[in-house]
C-alpha positions in Angstrom: 36.8 -10.7 24.7 35.5 -10.7 21.1 33.0 -13.5 21.8 30.6 -11.4 24.1 30.7 -8.5 21.7 29.8 -10.8 18.7 27.1 -12.5 20.8 25.7 -9.0 21.7 25.8 -7.9 18.1 24.0 -11.0 16.8 21.4 -10.7 19.5 20.8 -7.1 18.7 20.5 -7.9 15.0 18.0 -10.6 15.6 15.9 -8.4 17.9 16.1 -5.5 15.4 15.1 -7.7 12.5 11.9 -8.8 14.2 9.1 -7.7 11.8 6.7 -6.9 14.7 7.1 -4.2 17.3 5.6 -4.5 20.7 4.4 -1.7 22.9 3.2 -1.9 26.4 0.3 0.0 27.9 -1.7 -0.1 31.1 -5.4 -0.9 30.9 -8.1 0.4 33.1 -7.5 -2.4 35.6 -3.9 -1.3 36.2 -2.6 -4.4 34.3 0.2 -4.0 31.7 -0.7 -5.4 28.3 1.4 -5.8 25.2 0.1 -4.8 21.7 1.8 -6.2 18.7 2.0 -4.2 15.5 3.8 -4.7 12.2 5.7 -2.0 10.3 2.7 0.2 10.2 2.9 0.5 14.0 6.2 2.2 14.0 5.8 5.8 15.1 7.8 8.2 13.0 6.6 11.8 12.5 9.9 13.1 11.1 10.6 11.0 8.0 8.9 11.3 4.6 5.5 9.4 4.6 5.3 5.9 3.2 2.6 5.1 0.5 0.0 4.2 3.1 0.5 7.4 5.1 0.4 9.4 1.9 -3.0 7.9 1.1 -4.2 8.2 4.7 -3.3 11.9 4.7 -5.4 12.6 1.6 -9.1 13.5 2.1 -9.7 12.2 -1.5 -8.5 8.6 -0.6 -10.6 7.6 2.5 -12.3 4.8 0.6 -8.9 3.4 -0.6 -7.5 3.6 2.9 -10.5 1.8 4.4 -10.2 -0.9 1.7 -6.5 -1.4 2.3 -7.2 -1.7 6.1 -10.1 -4.2 5.5 -7.9 -6.3 3.1 -5.1 -6.4 5.7 -2.5 -4.8 3.4 -1.4 -1.9 5.6 1.7 -3.6 7.0 2.8 -4.9 3.6 2.5 -1.5 2.0 4.3 0.1 4.9 7.5 -2.0 4.3 10.6 -0.8 2.4 9.3 -1.3 -1.1 9.9 0.3 -3.6 6.2 0.3 -4.5 4.3 2.1 -7.2 0.7 2.5 -6.1 -2.0 3.6 -8.5 -4.4 5.1 -6.0 -8.1 5.6 -7.1 -9.8 8.6 -5.6 -13.1 8.4 -3.6 -14.8 9.6 -6.8 -13.4 6.6 -8.7 -14.8 4.2 -6.1 -18.1 6.1 -6.2 -18.3 5.6 -9.9 -18.5 1.8 -9.5 -22.0 0.2 -9.7 -24.1 0.9 -6.6 -23.3 -1.5 -3.7 -19.9 -2.7 -5.1 -17.7 -1.1 -2.5 -19.9 -2.1 0.4 -20.0 -5.7 -0.9 -16.2 -5.8 -1.3 -15.7 -4.5 2.2 -17.6 -7.5 3.7 -15.3 -10.0 5.5 -16.2 -12.8 3.2 -14.9 -10.8 0.2 -11.5 -10.0 1.8 -9.6 -12.1 -0.9 -11.4 -10.5 -3.8 -10.8 -7.1 -2.3 -7.1 -7.9 -1.8 -6.8 -9.1 -5.4 -8.3 -5.9 -6.7 -6.1 -3.7 -4.5 -3.0 -5.7 -5.4 -3.8 -5.0 -9.0 -3.1 -1.3 -8.2 0.4 -2.0 -6.8 3.7 -2.8 -8.5 6.8 -3.8 -6.6 9.1 -1.3 -8.4 9.4 2.4 -8.6 7.9 3.9 -11.7 8.2 7.6 -11.9 5.9 9.2 -14.4 8.7 10.3 -16.7 9.9 6.6 -17.0 6.5 5.3 -18.1 6.3 4.6 -21.8 3.4 4.1 -24.2 2.5 0.4 -24.5 4.6 -0.5 -21.4 3.3 -3.6 -19.5 3.7 -3.4 -15.7 3.4 -6.5 -13.6 1.2 -5.9 -10.6 1.4 -7.6 -7.2 -1.6 -9.8 -7.9 0.2 -11.4 -10.9 -1.7 -9.5 -13.6 -0.3 -7.0 -16.1 -1.5 -3.4 -16.5 -0.8 -1.4 -19.6 0.5 2.2 -19.7 -0.5 4.5 -22.5 0.8 8.0 -23.2 -0.9 10.4 -25.6 -0.4 14.2 -25.8 1.6 14.2 -22.5 -1.3 12.5 -20.6 -0.7 9.1 -18.9 -3.1 6.3 -18.3 -2.9 2.9 -16.7 -5.4 0.6 -18.5 -8.4 3.0 -18.8 -7.7 5.2 -15.8 -6.1 8.6 -16.1 -3.1 9.4 -14.0 -4.1 12.7 -12.5 -1.3 13.3 -10.0 1.8 11.9 -8.4 3.2 12.0 -4.9 6.6 10.7 -3.9 6.7 8.6 -0.7 9.5 7.2 1.4 9.0 3.7 0.0 7.8 4.5 -3.5 5.5 6.5 -5.6 1.7 7.1 -5.5 0.1 7.9 -8.8 -3.4 9.2 -8.3 -5.9 7.7 -10.8 -9.5 8.6 -11.6 -10.9 5.0 -12.0 -10.6 1.8 -10.2 -8.8 -0.6 -12.5 -10.0 -4.2 -12.4 -7.7 -7.2 -12.8 -8.2 -9.3 -15.9 -10.2 -12.5 -15.3 -8.0 -15.3 -14.2 -7.9 -18.3 -16.5 
């Protein structure tokens, strides 16, 4: 009697652990089609927003959201985390040299864009009050960023942290500049 229950439990666990969700819809020809989506495809309007949904809900982060989508990082940043995202505003992207953002959004520059965006993410939760002057934070792309604190104001590299929003899978620190990863040796 225990064997069918254990088998059912294992099967349920395996199905539940699948990293992709499948939804079915009917196309205009009356055929049923399946669409596969990762973690970002999970519909949940009741829980606290994850870091991607926090950014997507901000009118000041439309360029960042477009860049995250273009780089293919939406599903990764929708996972459990914890993540600390240093999120440049649209104005921060606008301050880059003319044509930089447009160039980075080209398909042939996807890796370069991903590297820059991953330099804005840490796989750890860093609330503002836990950041210390001189602290080095390892970013997802493998580079280190430096925190500085002076007169109660926080910076990461040369970008000011101008706001903070908690998310279900981490923290979003809003910054006023795009931080660029150090040149790789």
